[in-house]
C-alpha positions in Angstrom: 0.0 0.0 0.0 1.2 3.5 -0.9 0.4 6.4 1.4 1.5 9.9 0.5 2.0 12.5 3.3 1.7 16.2 2.3 2.5 19.4 4.1 1.6 22.6 2.3 0.4 26.2 2.3 2.0 27.3 5.6 5.8 27.0 5.6 8.2 24.6 3.9 5.9 22.4 1.9 7.0 18.7 1.5 5.9 15.3 0.4 6.7 11.9 1.8 5.8 8.4 0.5 5.1 5.5 2.8 5.1 2.0 1.3 3.7 -0.6 3.6 4.6 1.4 6.7 8.2 2.4 5.6 9.1 5.9 4.4 10.9 5.4 1.1 11.1 8.9 -0.2 10.7 12.5 1.0 11.6 15.9 -0.2 10.9 19.6 0.3 9.4 21.6 -2.5 12.0 24.3 -2.2 14.7 21.9 -3.5 12.9 21.7 -6.8 11.4 25.2 -7.1 14.5 27.0 -5.7 12.2 29.2 -3.7 13.4 29.0 -0.1 10.8 27.7 2.3 8.3 27.3 -0.6 4.8 27.0 0.9 3.0 26.1 -2.3 1.5 22.7 -2.9 4.6 20.4 -3.3 3.8 19.2 -6.8 7.5 18.7 -7.7 8.2 16.8 -4.4 5.1 14.6 -5.0 6.3 13.9 -8.6 9.7 12.9 -7.3 8.3 10.5 -4.7 6.1 8.8 -7.2 8.9 8.5 -9.7 11.3 7.1 -7.0 8.7 4.4 -6.2 8.0 3.7 -9.8 4.3 4.3 -9.5 1.6 6.5 -11.0 -1.0 8.7 -9.3 -3.6 6.0 -9.6 -1.5 3.7 -7.5 -1.5 6.0 -4.5 -4.0 4.5 -2.1 -4.3 7.4 0.5 -3.1 11.0 0.7 -2.9 12.3 4.3 -2.6 16.0 4.8 -0.7 17.1 7.9 -3.1 19.6 9.3 -6.8 20.2 9.7 -7.5 23.4 7.8 -11.1 23.9 9.1 -9.8 24.1 12.7 -7.1 26.5 11.7 -9.6 28.7 9.8 -11.7 28.6 13.0 -8.7 30.0 14.9 -8.1 32.7 12.3 -11.8 33.8 12.6 -11.9 33.7 16.4 -8.6 35.6 16.6 -9.8 38.3 14.2 -13.1 38.8 16.1 -11.3 39.0 19.4 -9.1 41.8 18.2 -11.4 43.5 15.6 -11.3 46.1 14.1 -7.5 45.9 14.4 -5.9 43.7 11.9 -8.6 44.0 9.2 -6.0 44.5 6.4 -4.0 41.5 7.5 -7.2 39.4 8.0 -8.6 40.3 4.5 -5.3 39.4 2.9 -5.3 36.0 4.7 -8.9 35.4 3.9 -8.3 35.6 0.1 -5.6 32.9 0.5 -8.0 30.7 2.5 -10.9 31.1 0.2 -8.8 30.3 -2.9 -6.6 27.5 -1.6 -6.5 26.5 2.1 -10.2 25.6 2.3 -10.0 23.5 -0.8 -7.2 21.0 0.2 -8.9 18.0 -1.5 -9.1 19.9 -4.8 -5.4 21.0 -4.5 -4.3 17.5 -3.7 -6.0 16.1 -6.8 -4.6 18.9 -8.9 -1.1 18.4 -7.5 -0.9 14.7 -7.7 -2.2 14.5 -11.2 -4.8 12.6 -13.2 -5.7 9.2 -12.1 -5.7 9.6 -8.3 -8.9 8.2 -6.9 -7.7 7.2 -3.4 -8.9 8.4 0.0 -7.9 11.8 1.5 -7.3 12.0 5.3 -6.4 14.8 7.6 -4.2 14.5 10.6 -4.0 17.2 13.3 -0.9 19.3 13.0 0.7 18.3 16.3 -0.3 14.7 15.9 1.6 14.8 12.6 4.6 16.2 14.4 4.3 13.6 17.1 4.0 10.8 14.6 7.0 12.1 12.6 9.3 11.6 15.5 7.9 8.6 17.4 7.3 6.2 14.6 10.8 6.5 13.0 12.4 6.4 16.4 14.1 3.2 17.7 11.8 3.2 20.8 8.9 0.8 21.6 7.6 3.5 23.9 8.5 7.1 24.7 7.4 10.5 25.9 6.7 12.9 23.0 7.0 16.7 23.1 6.1 18.8 20.1 6.8 22.6 20.1 6.3 25.1 17.3 4.6 28.4 16.4 1.0 27.1 16.1 -0.9 24.3 14.4 -4.7 24.6 14.4 -5.0 25.8 18.1 -2.1 23.9 19.7 1.3 25.4 20.1 2.9 22.7 22.3 1.8 19.2 23.2 3.0 16.5 25.5 2.1 12.9 24.7 3.1 9.3 24.9 3.8 6.8 22.2 3.6 3.0 22.7 3.7 0.5 19.9 1.4 1.8 17.2 -0.5 4.2 19.5 0.1 7.9 20.2 -1.8 9.7 22.9 -1.8 13.5 23.4 -2.0 14.2 27.1 -1.5 18.0 27.4 -1.4 21.0 25.2 -0.7 24.8 25.2 -3.0 26.8 22.9 -2.7 29.8 20.7 -1.8 32.7 21.2 0.6 31.5 23.9 3.5 29.9 22.1 7.2 29.4 22.7 7.7 29.2 18.9 6.0 32.6 18.4 7.9 34.1 21.4 11.2 33.1 19.8 10.1 34.3 16.4 9.1 37.7 17.9 12.7 38.2 19.1 13.9 36.9 15.7 11.9 39.7 14.1 13.0 42.3 16.7 16.7 41.5 16.0 16.5 42.0 12.3 16.1 38.4 11.0 13.4 36.9 8.9 10.6 35.0 10.8 10.4 31.3 10.0 13.9 31.2 8.6 16.1 33.4 10.8 15.5 31.6 14.1 18.7 29.5 13.8 20.7 32.7 13.2 19.3 34.1 16.5 20.5 30.9 18.2 23.9 31.3 16.6 24.1 34.9 17.7 23.1 34.3 21.4 26.6 33.2 22.7 28.1 36.6 21.8 25.9 38.3 24.4 25.1 38.0 28.1 21.6 37.0 29.3 21.0 40.2 31.1 17.3 40.5 30.3 16.0 37.1 31.4 14.3 38.5 34.4 12.7 41.3 32.4 11.3 38.8 29.8 9.9 36.6 32.5 8.5 39.5 34.4 6.9 41.4 31.5 6.5 39.2 28.4 5.8 35.7 29.5 4.8 33.9 32.7 6.3 30.4 32.8 5.1 27.8 35.2 7.1 24.9 36.6 5.5 22.5 34.1 6.6 24.6 31.2 3.2 26.0 30.4 3.3 29.7 29.6 1.1 32.7 29.3 2.2 35.7 27.2 1.1 39.3 27.7 -0.3 40.0 24.3 0.0 43.8 24.7 3.7 43.3 23.8 3.0 41.4 20.6 1.2 42.2 17.3 1.1 38.8 15.5 -2.6 38.2 16.4 -3.7 41.1 14.3 -0.9 42.3 12.0 2.2 41.5 10.0 4.6 42.6 12.7 5.6 40.3 15.6 6.2 42.9 18.2 4.3 46.0 19.4 5.3 49.5 20.3 5.1 48.5 24.0 7.7 45.7 23.3 10.0 48.2 21.7 9.6 50.7 24.6 10.4 47.9 27.1 13.8 47.3 25.5 14.4 51.0 24.7 14.8 50.7 20.9 13.0 50.0 17.7 13.4 46.7 15.8 16.9 46.3 14.2 17.1 46.8 10.5 18.8 43.9 8.7 21.6 46.1 7.3 22.5 47.5 10.7 25.5 46.1 12.8 24.6 44.5 16.1 25.2 46.5 19.3 26.0 45.0 22.6 22.4 45.3 23.9 21.0 43.4 21.0 23.5 40.6 21.6 22.4 40.5 25.2 18.8 40.3 24.2 19.6 37.4 21.9 21.4 35.6 24.8 18.4 36.3 27.1 15.7 34.9 24.9 17.8 31.8 24.2 18.2 31.3 28.0 14.5 31.7 28.5 13.9 29.1 25.7 16.3 26.8 27.4 14.4 27.0 30.7 11.0 26.5 29.1 12.1 23.5 27.0 13.8 21.9 30.0 10.6 22.4 32.1 8.5 20.9 29.4 10.8 17.8 29.1 10.8 17.4 32.9 7.0 17.6 33.0 6.8 15.0 30.2 8.9 12.7 32.2 6.7 13.3 35.3 3.4 12.5 33.6 4.6 9.6 31.4 7.3 8.0 33.4 9.0 7.0 30.2 12.8 6.7 29.8 12.9 7.8 26.2 12.0 11.2 24.7 11.0 12.1 21.1 11.0 15.7 20.0 9.5 17.5 17.0 8.1 20.8 15.9 10.1 23.8 14.8 11.5 24.5 18.3 13.1 21.0 18.2 15.6 22.5 15.8 16.9 24.5 18.7 20.0 22.4 19.2 21.2 24.4 22.1 18.1 23.6 24.2 18.2 20.0 22.9 21.7 19.6 24.2 20.7 20.8 27.6 17.8 18.3 27.7 20.2 15.5 26.8 22.8 16.5 29.4 20.1 16.9 32.1 20.0 13.1 32.3 16.2 13.0 32.9 15.8 10.7 29.9 18.1 7.8 29.0 17.6 8.2 25.2 16.5 11.1 22.9 15.3 11.1 19.3 14.6 14.2 17.3 13.0 14.2 13.9 15.7 15.5 11.5 13.0 17.5 9.6 11.4 18.7 12.8 9.5 21.7 11.3 6.5 21.6 9.0 8.3 19.6 6.3 8.5 16.7 8.7 4.8 16.8 9.1 4.5 15.1 5.7 6.3 12.1 7.1 4.2 12.2 10.2 0.9 12.4 8.3 1.9 9.3 6.1 2.9 7.3 9.2 -0.2 8.4 11.2 -2.4 7.2 8.4 -0.6 3.8 8.4 -0.5 3.2 12.1 -3.4 5.2 13.6 -6.0 5.4 10.9 -5.4 2.0 9.4 -4.3 0.4 12.7 -1.2 -1.4 11.4 1.4 -2.7 13.9 4.8 -1.1 14.3 8.2 -2.8 14.8 10.9 -0.2 15.8 14.3 -0.5 14.1 17.5 -0.7 16.2 19.1 2.4 14.8 16.0 4.3 13.6 13.9 4.1 10.4 14.8 7.6 9.1 17.5 6.0 6.7 20.0 8.7 7.7 17.4 11.1 6.4 18.8 10.4 2.9 15.4 10.3 1.3 15.7 12.6 -1.7 16.8 12.3 -5.3 20.2 11.0 -6.5 21.9 11.3 -9.9 23.9 8.8 -11.9 27.5 9.3 -12.9 26.8 9.0 -16.6 24.0 11.5 -16.4 26.3 14.0 -14.6 29.2 13.4 -17.0 26.9 14.0 -20.0 25.8 17.3 -18.7 29.3 18.4 -17.8 30.4 17.6 -21.3 27.6 19.7 -22.7 28.9 22.8 -21.0 32.6 22.1 -21.6 33.4 21.6 -17.9 36.7 20.0 -17.0 36.6 17.0 -14.7 38.4 13.8 -13.8 36.7 10.5 -13.3 38.1 8.6 -10.3 37.5 5.2 -8.9 35.0 5.2 -6.0 37.6 3.9 -3.6 39.8 6.9 -4.3 37.3 9.6 -3.7 37.7 9.7 0.1 41.4 10.2 -0.2 41.1 12.8 -2.9 38.7 14.9 -0.7 40.8 14.4 2.5 44.0 15.6 0.7 42.2 18.7 -0.5 40.8 19.5 2.9 44.2 19.0 4.5 45.6 21.6 2.1 42.9 24.0 3.3 40.8 23.7 0.1 37.0 24.0 0.4 35.2 21.1 -1.3 31.6 20.9 -2.5 30.2 17.4 -2.3 27.2 15.9 -4.0 26.8 12.1 -3.5 23.9 9.7 -3.2 20.4 10.7 -2.1 19.7 14.3 -1.0 18.9 14.9 2.7 15.4 15.5 4.0 15.3 18.4 6.4 17.3 21.6 6.9 20.7 20.0 7.7 23.3 18.9 5.2 24.5 15.5 6.4 27.1 14.7 3.9 25.1 14.3 0.7 24.8 17.9 -0.3 27.6 19.4 1.8 30.5 21.9 1.7 33.5 20.5 3.5 36.5 22.2 5.0 39.3 21.9 7.6 38.2 22.4 11.1 41.8 23.0 12.3 42.3 26.2 10.3 41.6 29.5 12.1 40.8 31.1 8.7 38.1 28.5 7.7 35.1 30.2 9.5 35.6 33.7 7.9 36.5 32.2 4.5 33.3 30.1 4.4 31.0 32.8 5.7 32.3 35.7 3.6 33.6 34.2 0.4 31.4 31.1 -0.1 28.2 31.4 1.9 28.1 35.3 1.6 26.5 35.6 5.0 27.1 37.1 8.5 30.6 36.6 9.9 29.3 35.4 13.3 27.6 32.3 11.9 29.0 29.1 13.4 29.8 25.9 11.5 29.1 22.3 12.5 31.7 19.6 13.2 31.2 16.2 11.6 33.0 13.7 13.8 33.6 10.0 13.5 31.2 8.4 16.0 33.9 6.4 17.7 36.1 9.5 18.3 33.5 11.8 19.8 35.1 11.6 23.3 38.3 13.0 21.9 36.6 16.3 21.0 33.5 16.6 23.2 32.9 16.3 26.9 30.3 13.6 26.5 30.3 10.4 24.4 26.9 11.0 22.8 25.2 10.2 19.5 24.0 13.1 17.3 23.5 11.7 13.8 21.3 14.5 12.6 23.2 17.6 13.8 20.6 18.5 16.4 22.6 18.7 19.6 25.0 21.5 20.7 27.6 20.0 23.0 30.5 21.3 25.0 34.0 21.0 23.4 36.4 18.8 25.5 38.3 20.8 28.1 41.6 19.2 27.0 41.5 20.6 23.5 40.4 24.1 24.5 42.8 27.1 24.3 43.2 29.4 27.3 42.4 32.9 26.1 45.0 35.6 26.6 44.2 38.6 28.9 43.5 40.7 25.8 41.2 38.1 24.4 39.3 37.9 27.7 38.5 41.6 27.3 36.9 41.2 23.9 33.2 41.7 23.6 30.4 40.9 21.2 31.3 39.9 17.6 35.0 40.8 18.3 35.2 37.5 20.2 35.4 35.8 16.8 39.1 36.7 16.8 40.0 34.2 19.5 41.3 30.7 18.6 39.3 28.7 21.1 40.5 25.1 20.5 42.5 22.8 18.3 39.5 22.8 15.9 38.7 26.5 16.0 36.4 26.5 12.9 33.8 24.5 14.7 34.3 25.8 18.2 31.8 28.5 19.1 32.6 31.4 21.4 31.1 29.5 24.4 33.2 26.5 23.7 30.5 24.4 22.1 29.8 22.9 18.8 26.7 21.6 16.9 27.7 18.0 16.6 27.1 15.5 13.8 28.3 12.0 14.6 29.1 10.0 11.5 29.0 6.2 11.1 29.7 3.9 8.2 26.3 2.2 8.5 24.4 5.4 8.4 26.5 7.8 6.3 28.4 5.6 3.8 31.1 7.4 1.9 30.9 10.5 4.1 32.3 8.3 6.9 35.1 7.1 4.6 36.0 10.7 3.8 36.5 11.6 7.5 38.2 8.4 8.1 40.7 9.1 5.3 41.2 12.6 6.7 42.0 11.1 10.1 44.5 8.6 8.6 46.2 11.5 6.9 46.2 14.1 9.7 45.2 12.4 12.9 42.1 14.6 13.2 38.6 13.0 13.1 36.7 16.3 12.6 35.9 18.3 9.5 33.6 21.2 8.9 30.3 20.2 7.3 27.9 23.0 6.2 25.1 23.1 3.7 25.8 23.2 0.0 24.1 26.5 -0.8 24.7 30.3 -0.8 22.8 32.9 1.1 19.1 33.1 0.4 19.0 29.9 -1.6 17.9 26.4 -0.7 20.4 23.6 -0.4 21.3 22.3 -3.9 19.5 19.3 -5.3 20.9 18.6 -8.8 24.5 18.5 -10.2 23.6 21.6 -12.3 22.8 23.6 -9.1 25.9 22.3 -7.4 28.1 23.4 -10.3 26.5 26.8 -10.4 27.1 27.2 -6.6 30.7 26.0 -7.1 31.3 28.6 -9.9 29.6 31.4 -8.1 31.7 31.1 -5.0 35.3 30.7 -4.0 35.0 26.9 -3.5 38.2 25.1 -4.7 36.9 21.7 -5.6 33.7 20.0 -6.6 33.0 16.3 -6.3 29.9 15.0 -8.1 29.7 11.3 -7.3 33.1 10.0 -8.8 33.8 13.1 -10.9 36.3 15.6 -9.5 36.4 19.2 -10.7 39.0 21.9 -9.9 38.0 25.5 -10.0 41.2 26.6 -11.8 40.4 24.3 -14.7 36.9 25.4 -15.4 35.8 27.7 -18.3 34.3 31.1 -17.4 30.7 30.8 -16.0 28.2 33.5 -17.1 27.5 35.9 -14.2 29.8 34.4 -11.7 32.3 37.3 -11.4 29.4 39.8 -11.2 27.7 37.7 -8.5 30.9 37.6 -6.3 31.5 41.3 -6.7 28.0 42.1 -5.5 29.1 40.7 -2.2 32.4 42.5 -2.2 34.4 39.4 -3.3 37.0 39.8 -6.0 
């Protein structure tokens, strides 16, 4: 039986295909449309899933949508009437979208899948989809489940329990009180884009001091011991307008929202640190309460806030749970997986057998491209490349990284979710003090403060991190081992704000944040294939088991999907080498690429 899960029309649309209870394909629409966080119906992602399975639309038995639109529309109406006449312009704009698309999901599904589909259409509640997306792929027979995001229908946070094929939602927090929206309000206030800049806020936080925690907890949000919260809506505008924060919010902190082109001042850095600390406290309290009411030893997390790897690391290190699993596509995209699995296990009642590792398949669920296909395209544009034996590729990449070259890698199936996990990655030397600034300014064309993630051989994690923990999907921030840290000089100790970037904090400075932490990805041969062999070859060559792994894209664009997109990104940036499966390309050997010089110059790169 084929069940297609779909998330669409809110944020980061995606499709996932379940065959007899196993997710075999999943992808986000943005990777095909090249529109970041594309919210349109995921017609391209659906097409990919069907093509991968070798089926037509008439062979899809059920489509399960990840949300219940009528309940969400009810919330929209209730919220407008509660705040009317304020927000009429925002409401009228949203109403048009609802009347044309969101209230006609069955019609949009039939249009998007194509002719021939005659199967059933089911609707799963938003947070049930999140819960299903993390519990069913997890390796646990039973677990506590916590889902936290902005809002889905009415719920913004849920605590539940999973056992076998069953999921039970035990508690919820309801709109407008929302940890996700609280964090997004500060994202907006500090000059980032809501629904895409939250991870930038998390990366900015360590540069400040949490001086405003008490003010936030006194004025903006009342947090109880069980993690439930109540927000003073006088400080927020999101219920009735396009802005997240109100004039009262701005007066509380003594300044207007930051413009994106303005530099950060010390107060703004402290505000970032403060909201991250508040988020840490709330997520820890929610996890603790989930433990209290379920008694379970395992915890599953999902929802957009589950991408907050700083808070996730604190939950893991608290020791309140023995094991932790976080859905790699924890946001709305992952709802497509959850909807498909909910249909299989909940609506159809099929049994579940957890897998020892997890059933996410390393999150390598997207398209792949054959070597002959890639070579044919490279020949058509006159690109210069060398074909190498598969067994030689890890050594070729390891040698380049050791020589401080930056390598773009496209191999195997594309990752599902926001993290590059070695299939669509940019790789570099974690030992070099210049790597972070080079990657940020000359390749990613983004803010200099942005940290990079360490990919580490699983067996060598204790050599670099304080705890021997597993983090296969880059969703835990963990402390760097004391023995490899560098003691800052007196002058370095006096640095403040973004200037703290100048310090060399460890033997792997490119992946060591200013608070001596790193967003860890643990790599195994079983889960990661050739990516493991690359790091292994680097270790054999250098003695170091850590490399930089960052997403293969440039600022404002989704992660690359196809070889063509990878080559464009390679030519538009100062990357040194590109590896497309077994084909190796050097920048110095390539013919001129139209628009590449002008693009780099637009970011001030010669």
